[in-house]
C-alpha positions as CSV (number, residue, x, y, z in Angstrom):
1,X,127.3,53.4,124.0
2,X,128.4,53.3,120.5
3,X,129.0,56.6,118.6
4,X,129.3,56.8,114.8
5,X,128.4,59.0,112.1
6,X,125.8,58.5,109.0
7,X,125.5,60.3,106.2
8,X,121.8,60.6,105.2
9,X,119.9,62.3,102.4
10,X,116.7,64.4,103.6
11,X,114.2,66.0,101.3
12,X,112.7,69.1,102.8
13,X,110.5,72.1,101.7
14,X,110.9,75.4,102.8
15,X,110.1,78.9,102.4
16,X,112.9,81.5,101.6
17,X,112.4,85.2,101.9
18,X,114.6,86.5,99.5
19,X,115.3,90.0,99.1
20,X,113.4,89.9,95.6
21,X,110.4,88.6,97.5
22,X,110.4,91.1,100.3
23,X,110.3,93.6,97.8
24,X,107.4,92.1,95.9
25,X,105.3,92.2,99.6
26,X,106.3,95.3,100.2
27,X,105.2,96.8,96.8
28,X,102.2,94.7,97.4
29,X,101.2,97.1,100.1
30,X,102.0,100.5,98.8
31,X,99.4,102.5,97.8
32,X,99.2,104.4,94.5
33,X,100.8,107.6,96.0
34,X,103.5,105.6,97.8
35,X,104.0,103.5,95.0
36,X,104.7,106.3,92.7
37,X,107.1,107.7,94.9
38,X,109.0,104.3,95.0
39,X,109.0,104.0,91.2
40,X,110.5,107.4,91.1
41,X,113.5,106.1,93.3
42,X,113.7,103.1,91.8
43,X,114.5,105.1,88.4
44,X,116.7,107.1,90.1
45,X,118.8,104.2,91.8
46,X,118.8,101.6,88.7
47,X,119.8,102.8,85.2
48,X,118.4,99.8,83.4
49,X,115.0,101.1,84.5
50,X,113.4,103.8,82.2
51,X,109.8,105.0,82.0
52,X,108.0,105.5,78.9
53,X,104.6,107.1,77.4
54,X,101.8,105.0,76.7
55,X,102.0,104.4,72.9
56,X,105.9,104.6,72.3
57,X,105.6,100.5,72.7
58,X,103.3,97.8,73.7
59,X,104.7,94.9,75.0
60,X,103.0,92.2,77.3
61,X,102.7,94.3,80.3
62,X,100.1,96.9,78.2
63,X,98.3,93.9,76.7
64,X,97.7,92.8,80.1
65,X,96.6,96.6,81.0
66,X,94.2,96.4,78.1
67,X,92.6,93.0,79.8
68,X,92.2,94.5,83.0
69,X,90.4,97.8,81.3
70,X,87.9,95.5,79.3
71,X,87.2,93.8,82.6
72,X,88.8,90.5,81.7
73,X,91.4,89.0,83.9
74,X,95.0,89.1,82.8
75,X,97.5,86.4,81.5
76,X,98.3,84.0,84.0
77,X,102.0,83.6,82.5
78,X,102.7,87.0,83.6
79,X,102.3,86.1,87.5
80,X,105.9,86.4,89.4
81,X,108.3,83.8,87.9
82,X,109.0,80.6,90.0
83,X,112.5,80.5,92.0
84,X,113.8,77.9,89.7
85,X,113.5,80.2,86.6
86,X,114.5,83.3,89.0
87,X,118.0,81.2,89.6
88,X,118.6,80.3,86.0
89,X,120.8,82.1,83.6
90,X,119.1,85.3,82.8
91,X,117.8,85.8,79.3
92,X,118.6,89.7,78.3
93,X,117.6,89.2,74.9
94,X,113.6,88.5,75.8
95,X,114.0,92.3,77.4
96,X,115.1,94.2,74.3
97,X,113.5,92.2,71.5
98,X,110.6,94.7,71.2
99,X,112.8,97.6,71.3
100,X,115.0,99.1,68.6
101,X,118.1,100.8,68.9
102,X,117.8,104.5,69.2
103,X,114.3,106.3,69.0
104,X,111.3,104.1,67.9
105,X,109.9,105.2,65.0
106,X,106.5,103.4,65.4
107,X,105.0,105.4,67.9
108,X,102.5,106.7,65.6
109,X,100.7,103.1,65.0
110,X,99.9,103.2,68.3
111,X,96.8,105.4,69.7
112,X,97.6,107.0,72.8
113,X,94.5,106.7,75.4
114,X,94.2,109.6,77.5
115,X,92.0,109.3,80.6
116,X,90.9,112.2,83.0
117,X,93.2,112.0,86.4
118,X,91.3,111.2,89.4
119,X,93.4,113.3,91.1
120,X,91.4,116.5,92.3
121,X,92.9,119.9,91.7
122,X,92.2,122.1,94.8
123,X,93.3,125.0,96.6
124,X,94.5,124.8,100.2
125,X,92.2,126.6,102.5
126,X,94.4,128.5,105.0
127,X,94.9,127.3,108.5
128,X,93.6,129.0,111.6
129,X,96.8,130.8,112.4
130,X,97.2,132.3,108.8
131,X,93.3,133.6,109.3
132,X,94.1,135.4,112.6
133,X,97.2,136.7,111.5
134,X,95.8,138.4,108.1
135,X,93.1,140.3,110.2
136,X,95.9,141.1,112.5
137,X,97.5,143.0,109.2
138,X,94.4,145.0,108.5
139,X,94.5,146.3,112.4
140,X,96.2,149.6,112.2
141,X,95.4,150.7,115.5
142,X,97.6,148.4,117.6
143,X,101.0,150.8,117.6
144,X,102.8,148.7,120.5
145,X,105.0,146.0,118.7
146,X,105.0,144.3,122.1
147,X,101.6,143.5,122.0
148,X,101.5,142.9,118.1
149,X,103.8,140.0,118.8
150,X,102.2,138.9,121.6
151,X,99.0,138.5,119.6
152,X,101.0,136.6,116.9
153,X,102.5,134.3,119.7
154,X,99.0,133.4,121.1
155,X,97.6,133.0,117.4
156,X,100.4,130.4,117.0
157,X,99.7,128.6,120.2
158,X,96.0,127.7,119.8
159,X,94.8,124.3,119.4
160,X,92.7,122.8,116.7
161,X,89.6,123.8,118.3
162,X,90.9,127.4,118.4
163,X,91.3,127.2,122.4
164,X,93.9,129.1,124.4
165,X,96.0,126.3,125.6
166,X,98.8,128.5,127.5
167,X,98.3,130.5,130.5
168,X,98.6,134.2,130.5
169,X,101.0,134.0,133.6
170,X,102.9,131.3,131.7
171,X,103.2,133.3,128.5
172,X,104.2,136.6,130.3
173,X,106.7,134.8,132.2
174,X,108.3,132.9,129.4
175,X,108.1,136.1,127.4
176,X,109.2,138.4,130.0
177,X,106.3,140.9,129.2
178,X,103.7,142.7,131.6
179,X,100.7,140.7,132.0
180,X,98.6,143.3,131.2
181,X,99.9,143.5,127.8
182,X,99.3,139.8,127.1
183,X,95.7,140.2,128.5
184,X,95.8,143.2,125.6
185,X,96.7,140.8,123.2
186,X,94.6,138.1,124.2
187,X,91.2,140.4,123.8
188,X,92.6,141.4,120.5
189,X,92.7,137.7,119.5
190,X,89.1,137.2,121.1
191,X,87.9,139.8,119.1
192,X,88.8,138.2,115.6
193,X,86.7,135.8,113.4
194,X,85.7,133.1,113.8
195,X,83.7,134.2,117.1
196,X,85.1,132.1,120.1
197,X,88.6,131.6,118.9
198,X,91.0,132.3,121.8
199,X,88.9,130.9,124.4
200,X,90.0,129.2,127.6
201,X,87.1,127.2,128.3
202,X,83.8,126.0,126.4
203,X,81.8,128.6,128.7
204,X,84.1,131.4,127.6
205,X,83.7,130.2,123.9
206,X,80.0,130.3,123.9
207,X,79.8,133.5,125.9
208,X,82.1,135.2,122.9
209,X,79.7,134.3,120.5
210,X,76.7,135.5,122.5
211,X,76.2,138.6,120.5
212,X,75.7,136.5,117.4
213,X,72.1,135.7,118.7
214,X,69.8,137.5,117.3
215,X,67.7,138.2,120.7
216,X,69.8,136.8,123.3
217,X,67.8,136.3,126.3
218,X,69.1,138.3,129.7
219,X,69.5,134.5,131.6
220,X,71.7,133.4,128.9
221,X,75.0,134.3,130.5
222,X,74.2,132.8,133.9
223,X,72.4,129.6,132.1
224,X,76.0,128.8,130.6
225,X,77.2,128.1,134.3
226,X,75.3,124.6,133.9
227,X,76.6,123.4,130.5
228,X,77.5,119.9,132.4
229,X,73.9,119.6,133.6
230,X,72.4,120.3,130.5
231,X,74.8,117.8,128.8
232,X,73.7,115.1,131.5
233,X,70.0,115.8,131.1
234,X,69.3,117.4,134.5
235,X,66.9,119.9,132.9
236,X,64.7,120.1,136.2
237,X,67.7,121.3,138.5
238,X,68.6,124.1,135.7
239,X,65.2,125.0,136.0
240,X,65.2,125.2,140.0
241,X,68.6,127.1,139.9
242,X,67.5,129.7,137.5
243,X,64.1,129.9,138.4
244,X,62.8,129.5,135.3
245,X,60.4,126.9,133.4
246,X,61.1,124.0,131.9
247,X,60.0,125.3,128.4
248,X,62.3,128.3,129.1
249,X,65.6,125.9,129.9
250,X,64.7,124.1,126.5
251,X,64.3,127.3,124.4
252,X,68.0,128.8,126.3
253,X,69.4,125.2,125.3
254,X,68.1,125.3,121.7
255,X,69.9,128.7,121.6
256,X,72.9,127.2,122.8
257,X,73.3,124.8,120.0
258,X,73.4,127.0,117.7
259,X,76.5,128.2,118.7
260,X,80.0,126.8,117.4
261,X,82.0,125.0,120.5
262,X,84.8,124.6,118.3
263,X,85.4,127.4,115.8
264,X,88.5,126.2,115.0
265,X,87.9,123.1,113.3
266,X,86.3,124.6,110.2
267,X,89.9,125.5,109.2
268,X,92.5,123.3,107.7
269,X,95.7,121.9,109.2
270,X,98.9,121.6,107.7
271,X,99.0,117.9,109.2
272,X,95.7,116.9,107.3
273,X,95.4,114.7,104.2
274,X,93.7,117.0,102.2
275,X,92.5,114.5,99.5
276,X,92.7,110.9,98.6
277,X,93.6,109.6,95.4
278,X,91.4,106.1,95.0
279,X,93.9,103.1,93.8
280,X,90.5,101.1,92.4
281,X,87.6,102.8,90.6
282,X,84.2,101.0,90.2
283,X,82.3,102.2,87.3
284,X,78.6,101.0,86.4
285,X,78.0,100.1,83.0
286,X,75.0,98.1,81.4
287,X,73.7,97.1,84.6
288,X,77.4,95.5,85.7
289,X,80.1,96.7,87.7
290,X,83.5,97.4,85.9
291,X,86.7,97.8,87.7
292,X,89.7,99.8,87.1
293,X,93.0,99.7,88.8
294,X,93.9,103.4,88.9
295,X,97.5,103.5,88.0
296,X,97.4,106.1,85.2
297,X,99.5,108.6,87.3
298,X,102.2,105.8,88.1
299,X,105.1,105.7,85.4
300,X,105.4,102.7,82.8
301,X,108.2,100.6,83.0
302,X,110.9,99.0,80.7
303,X,114.2,97.8,80.4
304,X,116.6,100.7,79.4
305,X,118.0,99.1,75.6
306,X,120.9,101.5,76.0
307,X,122.8,99.0,77.8
308,X,122.4,96.0,75.1
309,X,125.8,96.8,73.7
310,X,127.4,96.1,76.9
311,X,125.8,92.8,77.2
312,X,126.7,91.7,73.6
313,X,130.4,93.0,73.8
314,X,131.5,92.8,77.1
315,X,131.6,89.5,78.2
316,X,133.3,88.4,81.6
317,X,134.1,91.8,82.7
318,X,132.7,93.6,85.9
319,X,130.6,96.1,84.0
320,X,128.7,93.4,82.3
321,X,128.3,91.6,85.7
322,X,126.8,94.9,87.0
323,X,124.7,95.5,84.3
324,X,123.3,91.9,84.7
325,X,122.5,92.4,88.3
326,X,120.7,95.6,87.8
327,X,118.9,94.0,84.9
328,X,117.9,90.9,87.2
329,X,116.7,93.6,89.8
330,X,114.8,95.7,87.0
331,X,113.3,92.6,85.7
332,X,111.9,91.8,89.2
333,X,110.4,94.9,89.9
334,X,108.6,95.3,86.7
335,X,107.4,92.2,87.5
336,X,106.4,92.9,91.0
337,X,104.4,96.2,90.0
338,X,102.5,94.2,87.3
339,X,101.8,91.5,89.9
340,X,100.5,93.9,92.6
341,X,97.8,95.5,89.8
342,X,96.6,91.6,89.0
343,X,96.4,91.0,92.5
344,X,94.6,94.2,93.2
345,X,92.1,93.5,90.3
346,X,91.4,89.9,91.3
347,X,90.9,90.6,95.1
348,X,88.8,94.0,94.0
349,X,86.5,91.9,92.0
350,X,85.8,89.2,94.4
351,X,85.0,92.0,97.0
352,X,82.7,93.7,94.5
353,X,80.7,90.3,93.2
354,X,80.2,89.7,97.5
355,X,79.4,93.4,98.1
356,X,77.4,94.2,95.0
357,X,73.7,94.7,97.1
358,X,75.8,97.3,98.9
359,X,76.6,99.2,95.4
360,X,73.2,99.1,94.5
361,X,71.0,99.6,97.5
362,X,73.5,101.4,100.3
363,X,74.8,100.6,103.4
364,X,72.0,98.5,104.9
365,X,72.8,95.5,102.5
366,X,76.4,95.2,103.3
367,X,77.2,91.7,103.8
368,X,79.8,90.0,106.4
369,X,82.9,89.7,104.9
370,X,85.9,88.1,105.8
371,X,89.6,87.9,105.1
372,X,89.5,84.2,104.5
373,X,86.4,84.4,102.0
374,X,88.1,86.4,99.6
375,X,91.5,84.5,100.2
376,X,89.9,81.0,99.1
377,X,88.1,82.4,96.3
378,X,91.3,84.1,94.8
379,X,93.5,81.3,95.6
380,X,95.9,83.1,97.6
381,X,96.7,83.4,101.7
382,X,94.9,85.8,103.8
383,X,97.8,87.7,104.6
384,X,98.1,88.7,101.0
385,X,94.5,89.8,101.2
386,X,95.4,91.7,103.8
387,X,98.5,93.3,102.7
388,X,96.7,94.1,99.3
389,X,93.7,95.9,100.8
390,X,95.7,98.0,103.4
391,X,96.2,101.8,103.0
392,X,94.0,101.4,100.0
393,X,90.8,102.8,98.8
394,X,88.1,102.2,96.4
395,X,85.9,105.0,94.5
396,X,82.3,103.8,94.1
397,X,79.2,105.4,92.8
398,X,78.5,105.3,97.0
399,X,81.6,107.3,97.6
400,X,85.4,106.6,98.5
401,X,85.8,104.0,100.8
402,X,88.9,102.2,102.7
403,X,89.0,98.9,101.3
404,X,89.2,97.6,104.9
405,X,85.4,99.0,105.0
406,X,83.8,96.3,103.0
407,X,85.1,93.7,105.6
408,X,82.0,93.9,107.5
409,X,81.9,91.7,110.5
410,X,78.4,89.9,111.2
411,X,76.4,90.2,114.2
412,X,76.4,86.5,114.6
413,X,77.8,83.7,112.7
414,X,74.8,82.6,111.0
415,X,73.5,86.2,110.4
416,X,73.9,88.4,107.1
417,X,73.3,91.6,109.5
418,X,76.5,93.5,109.9
419,X,77.3,96.0,112.6
420,X,77.1,98.8,110.0
421,X,73.8,97.9,108.6
422,X,72.7,98.0,112.4
423,X,74.1,101.5,113.2
424,X,72.4,103.1,109.9
425,X,69.0,101.7,111.0
426,X,69.5,102.9,114.4
427,X,70.6,106.4,113.2
428,X,67.5,106.9,111.4
429,X,65.5,105.7,114.0
430,X,66.6,107.9,116.4
431,X,66.7,111.1,114.0
432,X,63.0,110.6,113.3
433,X,62.0,109.7,116.5
434,X,59.3,112.3,118.6
435,X,61.9,114.5,120.7
436,X,59.2,114.8,123.3
437,X,59.2,111.4,123.8
438,X,62.5,109.7,122.5
439,X,63.0,105.8,122.4
440,X,64.6,104.0,125.1
441,X,67.3,101.4,124.2
442,X,64.9,98.8,124.9
443,X,62.2,100.3,122.6
444,X,65.0,101.0,119.9
445,X,65.6,97.1,120.2
446,X,62.1,96.0,120.1
447,X,61.6,98.5,117.0
448,X,64.8,96.9,115.0
449,X,63.4,94.0,115.9
450,X,60.5,94.1,113.7
451,X,62.7,95.3,111.0
452,X,64.5,91.8,111.3
453,X,67.3,92.8,113.1
454,X,67.3,90.7,116.6
455,X,69.5,92.3,118.8
456,X,69.8,92.9,122.4
457,X,69.2,96.1,124.6
458,X,72.6,96.2,125.8
459,X,74.1,95.8,121.7
460,X,71.8,99.1,121.1
461,X,73.3,100.9,123.9
462,X,76.9,99.8,122.5
463,X,76.4,100.7,119.0
464,X,74.2,103.8,120.3
465,X,77.7,104.9,122.0
466,X,80.0,104.3,119.4
467,X,77.9,106.5,116.9
468,X,78.3,109.3,119.8
469,X,74.2,109.4,120.4
470,X,73.1,110.3,123.8
471,X,70.6,108.2,125.6
472,X,66.9,108.8,125.9
473,X,67.2,111.1,129.2
474,X,69.6,113.6,127.2
475,X,67.7,113.6,124.0
476,X,64.7,114.4,125.7
477,X,62.9,118.1,124.5
478,X,60.5,119.6,126.6
């Protein structure tokens, strides 16, 4: 065997994940709120980046913005530069040629367009704990400071439903107080509004609300012991146990449904998302749907011209290298933000064209759609579509939807039916059915089949369970 060394030339092509490319991918995934925070961070870290108000200057980015507002596609020359051009020596003069030294005196030549912000102005509602403490502050009869403290402690340890999550003995041992004081504090909490708060079980929660019923039947307290049988539809068992008629059981059940099993849910939570800022706005004008990228609150960016003098005079110095590196980063960041807006526009435009019937006629007309369909139409990879639609919302005349909502799954490969459309039709049938003779899953499948929705009984049961709708035996009323 002979060993030797050879020198060969081989041409290969591979994708290198540069820091700039990673940044562009990360920016594409950001929602509007996240992008605002990220832009503010970059403005603080990079001195060559600065924000400006619309009307101060009009560059290429503003021209593309006008095209987007008019429903036109932006120019292709603003797409991210190639690797070759990115590596070439930076032509810093092009970033400053539109900006004069010193304050611009041409701002009055441009009309500043003011659009109303889509961000709603709201006042946070009080949390359950705040609401209970407000009532405690109005209680002048509680003289014992220990009891008052225990009321605050219990109010702060209720779950989101308003239920007591700690045992009385545990509180007494942890706080080193008498058990009677804990019981007294709990009674005070259970006397607050909303009725049912501070309960330790569903039965206790409903019992605390019986005084709200105008004419509470005497059988009601005992009836609450059979809530599990009521949920399972075992009406006859309840009637036999209480020695009452089936019609009386139905009457008691209807009264129970007027009570609130989770009184704390109507209060806000500090961890809740209080509102959503849509990333894309869809407006119908003259029968056509217009797409607007909601980037009004995102700062407009440009290169800070203050450093022009450094690039002109400081040749071959560390200061110039620092400025050039920051200029490269700033230019790439501006182009990445611009590219995000263009990509969002193209993807949203393709999605709206596919789901136009949904916007006009409702969820029953939602068509099956996949990431691959949009990727092929726009000319990007499926992962790009997935990143662009992640954590983003679209405001339409039908409401605000997560962009992933429009990628509806078809019932089968050759059908235009979606699971969402079938669920909507199924829910309408159940709502309007005769409560005394509710439709079985097989009957629901037959009704849907007459409407052109051919699905099996098992699929009906699956969709019904996903929507939280009970079976016919539980829906039946006597």
